[in-house]
Backbone as a ProteinNet text record, in pm:
[ID]
protein_1_A
[PRIMARY]
MKASIKIDDSSTQGFDLKLIKTRSYRDTINDFYPNIVSGLIKQYQNKNIRVKVAIMKTFSILVMLMPQEKLEEHLSKIIDEIVKSTSEGNNDLFTHSLSILKTSFRNTDPGKTS
[TERTIARY]
-5955	-6052.2	-5979	-6037.2	-5981.9	-6072.1	-6013.9	-6093.9	-6066.4	-6165.5	-6147.8	-6212.4	-6167.4	-6219.5	-6300.8	-6420.4	-6507.3	-6516.7	-6491.1	-6499.2	-6628.7	-6710.1	-6837.7	-6825.1	-6812.8	-6796.3	-6929.6	-7039.8	-7170.1	-7219.6	-7142	-7180	-7172.5	-7262.8	-7266.8	-7158.3	-7096.4	-6995.3	-6854.1	-6829.1	-6697.2	-6700.5	-6590.7	-6579.4	-6621.5	-6685.5	-6728.4	-6654.4	-6569.1	-6492	-6560.9	-6574.5	-6635.8	-6541.4	-6521.5	-6440.8	-6534.6	-6512.5	-6598.3	-6515.6	-6561	-6492.4	-6548.5	-6458.6	-6497.9	-6414	-6460.4	-6384	-6268.7	-6156.2	-6042.3	-6062.6	-5985.2	-5996.9	-5957.6	-5868.2	-5830	-5946.8	-6023.7	-6141.3	-6243	-6256.3	-6352.1	-6311.5	-6184.4	-6139.8	-6141	-6125.6	-6132	-6265.7	-6371	-6502.7	-6510.6	-6423.7	-6430.6	-6340.1	-6247.7	-6156.4	-6227.4	-6332.5	-6400.9	-6455.8	-6513.4	-6567.9	-6457.4	-6346.7	-6234.9	-6178.2	-6153	-6095.2	-6190.8	-6317.1	-6412	-6433	-6430.9	-6443.6	-6325.3	-6204.5	-6085.9	-6085.8	-6126.7	-6132.4	-6234.1	-6346.5	-6450.2	-6398.6	-6326	-6270.7	-6161.6	-6093.6	-5984	-6033.5	-6155.7	-6211.1	-6230.5	-6179.9	-6201.8	-6163.3	-6053.6	-6006.6	-5878.8	-5841.7	-5716.9	-5597.2	-5480.6	-5361.3	-5324.3	-5347.4	-5316	-5400.1	-5526.7	-5615.9	-5573.6	-5536.9	-5493.7	-5366.1	-5274.1	-5150	-5183.5	-5272.8	-5312.9	-5380.8	-5460.7	-5527.9	-5426.6	-5330.5	-5226.3	-5142.7	-5115.6	-5042.2	-5123.3	-5253.4	-5341.7	-5344.9	-5350.6	-5343.9	-5214.6	-5102.2	-4974	-4970.7	-5033.4	-5042	-5140.6	-5251.1	-5353.5	-5299.7	-5218.9	-5161.1	-5069.5	-5000.9	-4914.9	-4997.1	-5116.4	-5199.7	-5285	-5320.6	-5411.9	-5348.8	-5424.7	-5376.9	-5371.8	-5289.5	-5266	-5394.6	-5484.7	-5606.8	-5695.1	-5698.9	-5776.6	-5708.2	-5576	-5500.5	-5524.9	-5525.3	-5548.3	-5686.6	-5784	-5919.9	-5928.1	-5846.2	-5860	-5744.9	-5640.2	-5521.1	-5548.7	-5633.5	-5660.4	-5725.5	-5814.3	-5877.5	-5775.3	-5686.2	-5583.2	-5486.3	-5450.4	-5358.4	-5421.3	-5551.6	-5619	-5598.2	-5607	-5585.4	-5438.1	-5349	-5206.1	-5176.5	-5234.4	-5213.9	-5263.7	-5379.5	-5432.7	-5340.1	-5282.8	-5199.3	-5067.1	-5017.1	-4890	-4903.2	-5022.4	-5042.4	-5056.7	-5068.1	-5083	-4953.4	-4839.2	-4711	-4662.8	-4720.1	-4679.1	-4584.3	-4470.3	-4369.7	-4419.7	-4496	-4547.3	-4643.8	-4729.9	-4821.9	-4743.3	-4642.7	-4561	-4487	-4432.9	-4359.8	-4449.9	-4568.8	-4661.1	-4712.8	-4728.9	-4770.3	-4664.8	-4538.9	-4430.9	-4425.1	-4452	-4454	-4562.4	-4678.4	-4787.6	-4746.4	-4688.5	-4646.6	-4537.4	-4442.1	-4332.1	-4386.8	-4475.1	-4531.4	-4617.8	-4699.3	-4789.1	-4711.6	-4604.4	-4526.3	-4439.2	-4399.2	-4322.6	-4410.9	-4539.4	-4632.3	-4675.7	-4646.6	-4688.6	-4598.6	-4658.5	-4584.6	-4525	-4392.2	-4331.9	-4355.2	-4383.5	-4407.1	-4547.3	-4635.5	-4774.2	-4786.3	-4846.5	-4865.8	-5009.8	-5031.8	-5168.9	-5229.2
-5778.3	-5877.3	-5987.5	-6034.9	-6142.6	-6264.1	-6380.7	-6502.3	-6597.5	-6672.1	-6775.5	-6904.2	-7012.3	-7142.8	-7200.6	-7244.6	-7306.1	-7455	-7534.5	-7679.4	-7726.5	-7788.8	-7841.7	-7994.1	-8046.1	-8190.8	-8262.1	-8191.2	-8255.3	-8318.1	-8301.2	-8357.3	-8510.2	-8576.1	-8722.3	-8784.8	-8707.2	-8761.1	-8712.4	-8687.9	-8641	-8493.1	-8428.1	-8286.4	-8199.9	-8089.8	-7994.5	-7863.5	-7822.3	-7698.6	-7585.9	-7472	-7355.3	-7236.8	-7161.6	-7040.8	-6922.7	-6850.5	-6738.1	-6610	-6516	-6387.4	-6291.2	-6226.2	-6125.8	-6001.2	-5889.8	-5765.7	-5770.1	-5717.9	-5712.1	-5597.3	-5596.1	-5489.2	-5355.2	-5356.2	-5231.2	-5173.8	-5259.4	-5211.1	-5153.5	-5217.2	-5171	-5036.6	-5021	-4895.1	-4781.3	-4813.3	-4709.2	-4635.1	-4705	-4642.9	-4540.1	-4552.1	-4465.8	-4343.4	-4336.4	-4222.5	-4087.3	-4071.2	-3940.2	-3902.4	-3999.1	-3971.1	-3940.9	-4010.4	-3988	-3847.7	-3811	-3679.4	-3568.3	-3578.1	-3471.9	-3466.4	-3580.5	-3581.9	-3515.6	-3542.2	-3479.3	-3328.6	-3288.1	-3145	-3076.3	-3141	-3084.4	-3071.3	-3172.1	-3168	-3062.2	-3031.6	-2935	-2792.9	-2764.6	-2630	-2597.6	-2484.6	-2429.8	-2525.2	-2598	-2687.5	-2631	-2682.6	-2635.8	-2693.5	-2644.3	-2677.3	-2824.7	-2888.4	-3031.8	-3117	-3083.4	-3157.5	-3135.3	-3012.9	-2982.5	-3058.6	-3068.5	-3145	-3292.4	-3347	-3487.8	-3511.5	-3416.2	-3430.2	-3424.7	-3333.7	-3327.5	-3455.1	-3508.5	-3634.5	-3746.8	-3748	-3846.8	-3830.4	-3706.1	-3681.2	-3735.7	-3716.2	-3762.7	-3914.8	-3984.1	-4130.7	-4171.8	-4102	-4133	-4117	-4015.4	-3991.8	-4107.4	-4165.9	-4281.4	-4403.7	-4416.4	-4534.2	-4524.9	-4404.4	-4386.1	-4427.8	-4497.5	-4520.3	-4387	-4379.9	-4254.8	-4190.2	-4269.6	-4210.7	-4149.5	-4209.6	-4153.1	-4029.1	-4031.9	-3916.7	-3796	-3817.8	-3707.8	-3646.1	-3727.2	-3677	-3584.1	-3609.6	-3539.5	-3446	-3445.2	-3368.1	-3218.1	-3166.5	-3021.9	-2980.4	-3064.1	-3034.1	-3038.2	-3137	-3150.3	-3032.5	-2991.2	-2877.9	-2748.9	-2732.4	-2615.3	-2609.1	-2723.3	-2727.5	-2705.3	-2751.5	-2728.5	-2579.1	-2510.8	-2365.8	-2294.7	-2335.4	-2275.4	-2303.3	-2423.8	-2461.2	-2385.7	-2342.7	-2270.1	-2133.4	-2078	-1948.6	-1962	-2085.5	-2108.6	-2081.9	-2100	-2074.2	-2185.4	-2304.4	-2416.6	-2506.6	-2540.2	-2621.5	-2761.8	-2821.7	-2957	-2958.5	-2858.3	-2849.5	-2834.6	-2750.2	-2727.9	-2854.5	-2927.7	-3051.5	-3156.3	-3175.8	-3274.8	-3230.1	-3100.4	-3049.5	-3080.4	-3059.7	-3092.4	-3242	-3321.7	-3467.1	-3509.6	-3446	-3476.1	-3442.5	-3324.2	-3282.2	-3372.2	-3407.2	-3494.7	-3628.8	-3687.1	-3817.9	-3809.4	-3705.5	-3696.2	-3673.1	-3596	-3573.9	-3692.7	-3769.1	-3890.2	-3993.4	-3995	-4089.9	-4048.2	-3925.9	-3876.8	-3934.2	-3982	-4037.6	-3922.4	-3910.1	-3797.2	-3802	-3919.5	-3933.1	-3892.5	-3874.5	-3841.6	-3691.5	-3656.2	-3514.8	-3478.6	-3358.3	-3313	-3245
-2878.4	-2838.3	-2763.3	-2659.3	-2580.4	-2599.6	-2602.3	-2620	-2504.7	-2468.9	-2367.6	-2419.1	-2365.2	-2406.5	-2291.7	-2324.1	-2224.3	-2256.3	-2155.9	-2172.4	-2108.2	-2188.5	-2140.1	-2133.5	-2011.8	-1997.3	-1973.7	-1989.4	-1972.6	-2102.7	-2207.7	-2336.6	-2329.9	-2398.8	-2397.2	-2483.9	-2570.7	-2660.7	-2623.3	-2501.3	-2457.8	-2423.7	-2451.5	-2419.1	-2538	-2506.4	-2607.9	-2580.4	-2673.1	-2656.8	-2732	-2665.7	-2727.9	-2709.6	-2816.1	-2811.3	-2790	-2682.9	-2647.5	-2656.4	-2738.7	-2750.6	-2646.8	-2575.8	-2477.5	-2499.2	-2446.2	-2455.6	-2357	-2398.5	-2308.2	-2210	-2104.2	-2005.6	-2067.3	-2166.1	-2232.5	-2311.3	-2377.1	-2449.1	-2351.6	-2237.1	-2137.5	-2080.1	-2045.4	-1985.2	-2086.8	-2215.7	-2318.2	-2315.6	-2276.2	-2267.6	-2155.2	-2055.3	-1937.4	-1943.6	-2039.5	-2045.2	-2051.8	-2132.6	-2133.4	-1995.7	-1925.7	-1792.2	-1691.6	-1702.6	-1610.5	-1630.3	-1756	-1784.5	-1741.6	-1779.3	-1742.2	-1590.9	-1524.3	-1378.4	-1309.5	-1359.1	-1301.6	-1325.7	-1445.5	-1474.7	-1385.7	-1364.9	-1278.1	-1134.4	-1087.3	-952	-937.4	-1047.1	-1043.6	-1014.3	-1052.6	-1034.9	-886.9	-846.1	-710.7	-597.6	-614.8	-509	-449.5	-331.8	-271.5	-346.1	-314.3	-391.2	-381.2	-268.5	-253.4	-347.6	-358.6	-448.3	-593.1	-625.6	-761.8	-797.7	-703.4	-726.8	-749	-667.5	-682.6	-817.8	-861.8	-991	-1104.8	-1096.8	-1200.3	-1201.3	-1083.7	-1075.8	-1140.5	-1117.1	-1178.5	-1329.7	-1376.4	-1520.6	-1579.7	-1509.1	-1562.9	-1574.6	-1481.9	-1489.3	-1598.6	-1606.5	-1706.7	-1848.5	-1869.9	-2002.3	-2042.3	-1945	-1974.5	-2013.6	-1958.1	-1981.8	-2107.5	-2146.6	-2259.6	-2391.7	-2474.5	-2611.1	-2686.2	-2788.4	-2860.1	-2911.4	-2968	-3023.5	-2915.5	-2798	-2686.1	-2632	-2626.5	-2578.3	-2668.1	-2798.3	-2892	-2873.3	-2834.9	-2813	-2692.7	-2589.4	-2462.4	-2429.2	-2509.6	-2475	-2468.6	-2554.4	-2551.1	-2419.1	-2366.4	-2237.7	-2124.8	-2131.3	-2027.9	-2035.9	-2156.9	-2172.8	-2120.6	-2137.1	-2079.6	-1928.8	-1862.7	-1717.9	-1682.4	-1768.4	-1746.8	-1753.2	-1850.7	-1863	-1737.7	-1688	-1564.7	-1446.6	-1441.9	-1327.7	-1323.9	-1440	-1439.9	-1373.1	-1371.8	-1305.8	-1154.7	-1105.2	-961.3	-884.8	-952.3	-887.9	-797	-809.7	-725.7	-804.4	-744.5	-813.6	-845.4	-753.3	-778.5	-896.1	-904.1	-1017.7	-1147.4	-1143.8	-1262.5	-1303.2	-1206.5	-1234.1	-1298	-1242.4	-1298.6	-1435.3	-1454.5	-1584.6	-1690.1	-1655.2	-1748.1	-1776	-1675.2	-1692.1	-1790.5	-1781.2	-1873.8	-2016.2	-2034.1	-2167.2	-2222.5	-2138.5	-2182.2	-2229.7	-2151.6	-2186	-2311.2	-2321	-2436	-2564.9	-2560	-2681.2	-2715.2	-2616.2	-2641.8	-2711.2	-2678.5	-2739.5	-2879.4	-2918.8	-3048.9	-3155.9	-3262.9	-3375.9	-3456.5	-3462	-3532.9	-3683.5	-3737.8	-3881	-3921.9	-3823.6	-3851.9	-3878.1	-3988.2	-4019.2	-3996.7	-3946.8	-3919	-4038.2
[MASK]
++++++++++++++++++++++++++++++++++++++++++++++++++++++++++++++++++++++++++++++++++++++++++++++++++++++++++++++++++

């Protein structure tokens, strides 16, 4: 939660300070992760290799930005696309796929048991 202070100087007895709670940008973007992941997966289907490389690159950046709990929700869908990309035979796709896996496993808490 993010808070801001509003100063109201129209008060007749001096300044009136009010604390206003607002959602942080991280809370706001957390709402969009499902749409972002599903949109990228949808775009990945039946596209040329350049688009697929760009989507994998976007996934690799997205995985770095996602909080762990959001990543856990969407990682299986992303891994499905990684498996499909390995059969494409493109080095860039393979490199970005490995980057996604490296980042996602680095973010995993080793002390957490499933």
